[in-house]
Jmol script that loads the backbone (N, CA, C; Angstrom):
load data "model"
ATOM      1  N   MET A   1     -97.833 -41.315  11.830  1.00  0.00           N
ATOM      2  CA  MET A   1     -97.941 -39.701  11.464  1.00  0.00           C
ATOM      3  C   MET A   1     -99.144 -39.737  10.288  1.00  0.00           C
ATOM      4  N   THR A   2     -99.658 -38.894  10.208  1.00  0.00           N
ATOM      5  CA  THR A   2    -100.823 -38.557   9.218  1.00  0.00           C
ATOM      6  C   THR A   2    -100.051 -38.105   8.102  1.00  0.00           C
ATOM      7  N   PRO A   3    -100.831 -37.932   6.956  1.00  0.00           N
ATOM      8  CA  PRO A   3    -100.573 -37.312   5.641  1.00  0.00           C
ATOM      9  C   PRO A   3    -100.489 -35.607   5.640  1.00  0.00           C
ATOM     10  N   ALA A   4    -101.420 -35.145   6.625  1.00  0.00           N
ATOM     11  CA  ALA A   4    -101.117 -33.854   7.014  1.00  0.00           C
ATOM     12  C   ALA A   4     -99.990 -33.234   7.821  1.00  0.00           C
ATOM     13  N   GLN A   5     -99.964 -34.160   9.438  1.00  0.00           N
ATOM     14  CA  GLN A   5     -98.575 -33.956   9.911  1.00  0.00           C
ATOM     15  C   GLN A   5     -97.657 -34.300   8.946  1.00  0.00           C
ATOM     16  N   MET A   6     -97.316 -34.689   7.850  1.00  0.00           N
ATOM     17  CA  MET A   6     -95.973 -35.349   7.434  1.00  0.00           C
ATOM     18  C   MET A   6     -96.164 -33.764   6.259  1.00  0.00           C
ATOM     19  N   ALA A   7     -96.912 -33.142   5.911  1.00  0.00           N
ATOM     20  CA  ALA A   7     -96.910 -31.702   5.194  1.00  0.00           C
ATOM     21  C   ALA A   7     -96.485 -30.923   6.209  1.00  0.00           C
ATOM     22  N   ARG A   8     -96.924 -30.472   7.259  1.00  0.00           N
ATOM     23  CA  ARG A   8     -96.777 -29.842   8.369  1.00  0.00           C
ATOM     24  C   ARG A   8     -95.372 -29.792   8.531  1.00  0.00           C
ATOM     25  N   ALA A   9     -94.744 -30.931   8.620  1.00  0.00           N
ATOM     26  CA  ALA A   9     -93.525 -31.046   9.096  1.00  0.00           C
ATOM     27  C   ALA A   9     -92.375 -30.895   8.176  1.00  0.00           C
ATOM     28  N   ARG A  10     -92.827 -30.915   6.587  1.00  0.00           N
ATOM     29  CA  ARG A  10     -92.024 -30.817   5.276  1.00  0.00           C
ATOM     30  C   ARG A  10     -92.167 -29.052   5.572  1.00  0.00           C
ATOM     31  N   GLU A  11     -93.130 -28.422   5.915  1.00  0.00           N
ATOM     32  CA  GLU A  11     -93.272 -26.746   6.002  1.00  0.00           C
ATOM     33  C   GLU A  11     -92.074 -26.511   7.220  1.00  0.00           C
ATOM     34  N   ARG A  12     -92.498 -27.166   7.991  1.00  0.00           N
ATOM     35  CA  ARG A  12     -91.381 -26.723   9.217  1.00  0.00           C
ATOM     36  C   ARG A  12     -89.952 -26.484   8.890  1.00  0.00           C
ATOM     37  N   LEU A  13     -89.488 -27.500   8.370  1.00  0.00           N
ATOM     38  CA  LEU A  13     -88.168 -27.924   7.962  1.00  0.00           C
ATOM     39  C   LEU A  13     -87.826 -26.865   6.585  1.00  0.00           C
ATOM     40  N   GLY A  14     -88.410 -26.580   6.004  1.00  0.00           N
ATOM     41  CA  GLY A  14     -88.367 -25.326   5.132  1.00  0.00           C
ATOM     42  C   GLY A  14     -87.952 -26.228   3.651  1.00  0.00           C
ATOM     43  N   LEU A  15     -88.639 -27.691   3.783  1.00  0.00           N
ATOM     44  CA  LEU A  15     -88.041 -28.382   2.063  1.00  0.00           C
ATOM     45  C   LEU A  15     -89.182 -28.079   1.502  1.00  0.00           C
ATOM     46  N   THR A  16     -88.685 -28.386   0.187  1.00  0.00           N
ATOM     47  CA  THR A  16     -90.205 -28.675  -0.875  1.00  0.00           C
ATOM     48  C   THR A  16     -90.299 -30.193  -0.868  1.00  0.00           C
ATOM     49  N   LEU A  17     -91.331 -30.358  -1.807  1.00  0.00           N
ATOM     50  CA  LEU A  17     -91.571 -31.661  -2.130  1.00  0.00           C
ATOM     51  C   LEU A  17     -90.539 -32.782  -2.427  1.00  0.00           C
ATOM     52  N   GLU A  18     -89.446 -31.802  -3.256  1.00  0.00           N
ATOM     53  CA  GLU A  18     -88.856 -32.765  -3.796  1.00  0.00           C
ATOM     54  C   GLU A  18     -87.544 -33.170  -2.916  1.00  0.00           C
ATOM     55  N   GLN A  19     -87.072 -31.899  -2.301  1.00  0.00           N
ATOM     56  CA  GLN A  19     -86.127 -31.802  -1.392  1.00  0.00           C
ATOM     57  C   GLN A  19     -86.640 -32.908  -0.137  1.00  0.00           C
ATOM     58  N   MET A  20     -87.672 -33.035   0.528  1.00  0.00           N
ATOM     59  CA  MET A  20     -88.276 -33.937   1.282  1.00  0.00           C
ATOM     60  C   MET A  20     -88.065 -35.551   0.827  1.00  0.00           C
ATOM     61  N   ALA A  21     -88.953 -35.503  -0.737  1.00  0.00           N
ATOM     62  CA  ALA A  21     -88.442 -36.748  -1.042  1.00  0.00           C
ATOM     63  C   ALA A  21     -87.175 -37.361  -1.288  1.00  0.00           C
ATOM     64  N   ALA A  22     -86.455 -36.654  -1.260  1.00  0.00           N
ATOM     65  CA  ALA A  22     -84.810 -37.064  -1.550  1.00  0.00           C
ATOM     66  C   ALA A  22     -84.488 -37.165  -0.174  1.00  0.00           C
ATOM     67  N   MET A  23     -84.684 -36.818   0.606  1.00  0.00           N
ATOM     68  CA  MET A  23     -84.289 -37.029   2.348  1.00  0.00           C
ATOM     69  C   MET A  23     -85.008 -38.198   3.010  1.00  0.00           C
ATOM     70  N   LEU A  24     -85.957 -38.578   2.116  1.00  0.00           N
ATOM     71  CA  LEU A  24     -86.733 -39.704   2.460  1.00  0.00           C
ATOM     72  C   LEU A  24     -86.361 -40.995   1.893  1.00  0.00           C
ATOM     73  N   GLY A  25     -84.868 -40.671   0.784  1.00  0.00           N
ATOM     74  CA  GLY A  25     -84.829 -41.749  -0.278  1.00  0.00           C
ATOM     75  C   GLY A  25     -85.269 -41.917  -1.251  1.00  0.00           C
ATOM     76  N   TYR A  26     -86.190 -41.161  -2.059  1.00  0.00           N
ATOM     77  CA  TYR A  26     -86.674 -41.343  -3.330  1.00  0.00           C
ATOM     78  C   TYR A  26     -85.938 -40.858  -4.475  1.00  0.00           C
ATOM     79  N   GLN A  27     -85.570 -41.239  -5.097  1.00  0.00           N
ATOM     80  CA  GLN A  27     -85.411 -41.210  -6.657  1.00  0.00           C
ATOM     81  C   GLN A  27     -85.610 -41.364  -7.853  1.00  0.00           C
ATOM     82  N   GLY A  28     -85.145 -40.473  -8.743  1.00  0.00           N
ATOM     83  CA  GLY A  28     -85.289 -40.244 -10.094  1.00  0.00           C
ATOM     84  C   GLY A  28     -86.613 -39.540 -10.124  1.00  0.00           C
ATOM     85  N   VAL A  29     -87.592 -39.052 -11.388  1.00  0.00           N
ATOM     86  CA  VAL A  29     -88.030 -38.132 -11.697  1.00  0.00           C
ATOM     87  C   VAL A  29     -89.477 -38.070 -11.344  1.00  0.00           C
ATOM     88  N   GLN A  30     -89.862 -39.463 -10.523  1.00  0.00           N
ATOM     89  CA  GLN A  30     -91.186 -39.539 -10.049  1.00  0.00           C
ATOM     90  C   GLN A  30     -90.885 -39.112  -8.546  1.00  0.00           C
ATOM     91  N   LYS A  31     -89.823 -38.602  -7.897  1.00  0.00           N
ATOM     92  CA  LYS A  31     -89.909 -38.625  -6.349  1.00  0.00           C
ATOM     93  C   LYS A  31     -90.770 -37.379  -5.829  1.00  0.00           C
ATOM     94  N   ARG A  32     -90.687 -36.201  -6.361  1.00  0.00           N
ATOM     95  CA  ARG A  32     -91.738 -35.405  -6.026  1.00  0.00           C
ATOM     96  C   ARG A  32     -93.334 -35.910  -6.421  1.00  0.00           C
ATOM     97  N   GLN A  33     -93.679 -36.807  -7.153  1.00  0.00           N
ATOM     98  CA  GLN A  33     -94.842 -37.245  -6.915  1.00  0.00           C
ATOM     99  C   GLN A  33     -95.364 -38.283  -6.144  1.00  0.00           C
ATOM    100  N   MET A  34     -94.034 -38.608  -5.723  1.00  0.00           N
ATOM    101  CA  MET A  34     -94.257 -40.065  -4.819  1.00  0.00           C
ATOM    102  C   MET A  34     -94.285 -39.101  -3.409  1.00  0.00           C
ATOM    103  N   GLN A  35     -93.550 -38.240  -3.111  1.00  0.00           N
ATOM    104  CA  GLN A  35     -93.930 -37.236  -1.746  1.00  0.00           C
ATOM    105  C   GLN A  35     -95.367 -36.877  -1.891  1.00  0.00           C
ATOM    106  N   TYR A  36     -95.886 -36.236  -2.781  1.00  0.00           N
ATOM    107  CA  TYR A  36     -96.896 -35.785  -2.729  1.00  0.00           C
ATOM    108  C   TYR A  36     -97.726 -36.784  -2.239  1.00  0.00           C
ATOM    109  N   ASP A  37     -97.847 -37.865  -2.951  1.00  0.00           N
ATOM    110  CA  ASP A  37     -98.720 -38.895  -2.906  1.00  0.00           C
ATOM    111  C   ASP A  37     -98.554 -39.250  -0.812  1.00  0.00           C
ATOM    112  N   LEU A  38     -97.672 -38.946  -0.298  1.00  0.00           N
ATOM    113  CA  LEU A  38     -97.709 -39.355   0.600  1.00  0.00           C
ATOM    114  C   LEU A  38     -98.051 -38.132   2.260  1.00  0.00           C
ATOM    115  N   GLU A  39     -98.417 -36.731   0.944  1.00  0.00           N
ATOM    116  CA  GLU A  39     -98.623 -35.909   1.799  1.00  0.00           C
ATOM    117  C   GLU A  39    -100.515 -36.367   1.524  1.00  0.00           C
ATOM    118  N   THR A  40    -101.059 -36.941   0.535  1.00  0.00           N
ATOM    119  CA  THR A  40    -102.572 -36.935   0.709  1.00  0.00           C
ATOM    120  C   THR A  40    -102.863 -37.685   0.761  1.00  0.00           C
ATOM    121  N   GLY A  41    -102.477 -38.581   1.066  1.00  0.00           N
ATOM    122  CA  GLY A  41    -102.460 -39.853   1.748  1.00  0.00           C
ATOM    123  C   GLY A  41    -102.934 -41.443   0.740  1.00  0.00           C
ATOM    124  N   ARG A  42    -101.991 -40.745  -0.403  1.00  0.00           N
ATOM    125  CA  ARG A  42    -102.147 -42.132  -1.573  1.00  0.00           C
ATOM    126  C   ARG A  42    -101.497 -42.692  -1.452  1.00  0.00           C
ATOM    127  N   ARG A  43    -100.192 -43.507  -0.640  1.00  0.00           N
ATOM    128  CA  ARG A  43     -98.971 -43.988  -0.045  1.00  0.00           C
ATOM    129  C   ARG A  43     -99.076 -43.563   1.502  1.00  0.00           C
ATOM    130  N   GLU A  44     -98.586 -44.881   2.030  1.00  0.00           N
ATOM    131  CA  GLU A  44     -98.775 -45.057   3.115  1.00  0.00           C
ATOM    132  C   GLU A  44     -97.642 -44.679   3.800  1.00  0.00           C
ATOM    133  N   ILE A  45     -97.237 -43.780   4.737  1.00  0.00           N
ATOM    134  CA  ILE A  45     -96.053 -43.155   5.553  1.00  0.00           C
ATOM    135  C   ILE A  45     -95.647 -44.625   5.793  1.00  0.00           C
ATOM    136  N   ARG A  46     -93.970 -44.816   5.799  1.00  0.00           N
ATOM    137  CA  ARG A  46     -93.687 -46.122   6.791  1.00  0.00           C
ATOM    138  C   ARG A  46     -93.435 -45.952   7.737  1.00  0.00           C
ATOM    139  N   GLU A  47     -93.472 -46.501   9.092  1.00  0.00           N
ATOM    140  CA  GLU A  47     -92.433 -46.799  10.102  1.00  0.00           C
ATOM    141  C   GLU A  47     -90.826 -46.093  10.246  1.00  0.00           C
ATOM    142  N   PRO A  48     -90.575 -46.188   9.027  1.00  0.00           N
ATOM    143  CA  PRO A  48     -88.631 -45.955   8.861  1.00  0.00           C
ATOM    144  C   PRO A  48     -89.026 -44.218   8.623  1.00  0.00           C
ATOM    145  N   GLN A  49     -90.303 -44.273   7.854  1.00  0.00           N
ATOM    146  CA  GLN A  49     -89.916 -42.399   7.423  1.00  0.00           C
ATOM    147  C   GLN A  49     -90.207 -41.512   8.659  1.00  0.00           C
ATOM    148  N   ARG A  50     -91.247 -41.850   9.233  1.00  0.00           N
ATOM    149  CA  ARG A  50     -92.062 -41.357  10.151  1.00  0.00           C
ATOM    150  C   ARG A  50     -90.606 -40.950  11.640  1.00  0.00           C
ATOM    151  N   ARG A  51     -89.660 -41.833  11.674  1.00  0.00           N
ATOM    152  CA  ARG A  51     -88.753 -41.689  12.477  1.00  0.00           C
ATOM    153  C   ARG A  51     -87.934 -40.963  11.780  1.00  0.00           C
ATOM    154  N   LEU A  52     -87.759 -41.331  10.830  1.00  0.00           N
ATOM    155  CA  LEU A  52     -86.600 -39.609  10.463  1.00  0.00           C
ATOM    156  C   LEU A  52     -87.392 -38.447  10.359  1.00  0.00           C
ATOM    157  N   ILE A  53     -88.417 -38.317  10.080  1.00  0.00           N
ATOM    158  CA  ILE A  53     -88.461 -36.795  10.097  1.00  0.00           C
ATOM    159  C   ILE A  53     -88.911 -36.707  11.193  1.00  0.00           C
ATOM    160  N   GLU A  54     -89.085 -37.227  12.404  1.00  0.00           N
ATOM    161  CA  GLU A  54     -88.849 -36.688  14.022  1.00  0.00           C
ATOM    162  C   GLU A  54     -88.076 -36.646  14.570  1.00  0.00           C
ATOM    163  N   ALA A  55     -86.945 -37.103  14.013  1.00  0.00           N
ATOM    164  CA  ALA A  55     -85.201 -37.275  14.053  1.00  0.00           C
ATOM    165  C   ALA A  55     -84.918 -35.627  13.717  1.00  0.00           C
ATOM    166  N   TYR A  56     -85.403 -35.070  12.402  1.00  0.00           N
ATOM    167  CA  TYR A  56     -84.788 -33.993  11.921  1.00  0.00           C
ATOM    168  C   TYR A  56     -85.394 -32.747  12.234  1.00  0.00           C
ATOM    169  N   LEU A  57     -87.045 -33.216  12.628  1.00  0.00           N
ATOM    170  CA  LEU A  57     -87.243 -32.094  13.551  1.00  0.00           C
ATOM    171  C   LEU A  57     -86.816 -31.986  15.263  1.00  0.00           C
ATOM    172  N   SER A  58     -85.999 -33.078  15.224  1.00  0.00           N
ATOM    173  CA  SER A  58     -85.730 -32.779  16.653  1.00  0.00           C
ATOM    174  C   SER A  58     -84.491 -32.110  16.735  1.00  0.00           C
ATOM    175  N   GLY A  59     -83.381 -32.163  15.487  1.00  0.00           N
ATOM    176  CA  GLY A  59     -82.586 -31.214  14.609  1.00  0.00           C
ATOM    177  C   GLY A  59     -81.498 -32.051  14.428  1.00  0.00           C
ATOM    178  N   TYR A  60     -81.581 -33.219  14.619  1.00  0.00           N
ATOM    179  CA  TYR A  60     -80.904 -34.118  13.774  1.00  0.00           C
ATOM    180  C   TYR A  60     -80.505 -33.713  12.404  1.00  0.00           C
ATOM    181  N   ARG A  61     -78.975 -33.631  11.932  1.00  0.00           N
ATOM    182  CA  ARG A  61     -78.705 -33.253  10.925  1.00  0.00           C
ATOM    183  C   ARG A  61     -77.505 -34.196  10.470  1.00  0.00           C
ATOM    184  N   PRO A  62     -77.459 -35.071   9.418  1.00  0.00           N
ATOM    185  CA  PRO A  62     -76.180 -35.913   9.050  1.00  0.00           C
ATOM    186  C   PRO A  62     -75.440 -34.925   8.254  1.00  0.00           C
ATOM    187  N   ALA A  63     -73.963 -35.826   8.424  1.00  0.00           N
ATOM    188  CA  ALA A  63     -73.185 -35.147   7.805  1.00  0.00           C
ATOM    189  C   ALA A  63     -73.369 -34.547   6.052  1.00  0.00           C
ATOM    190  N   ASP A  64     -73.987 -35.499   5.560  1.00  0.00           N
ATOM    191  CA  ASP A  64     -74.076 -35.584   4.274  1.00  0.00           C
ATOM    192  C   ASP A  64     -75.013 -34.161   3.891  1.00  0.00           C
TER     193      ASP A  64
END
end "model"
wireframe off; spacefill off
backbone 0.3
color backbone group
C-alpha cells in the first residue's frame, strides 16, 4: 500500500487523520501527526496496518 492509497482509503472510510490513527493503534497527542506521516511517506506503512485497512475497506467492523 502506498501513502496515497492509504490517504484514499481513509477518505473512503470517512475518517479523520486522528480517527484513522486511533484505528491503527496510535495513541497520545502525536497520533494525528503519525497518521499524516504515513500518508506522506515519512513513516513506513507496516504489513499489519495494510491488512487492517483492507479489512475495513472490505466491510469488517469490530464490536468495539
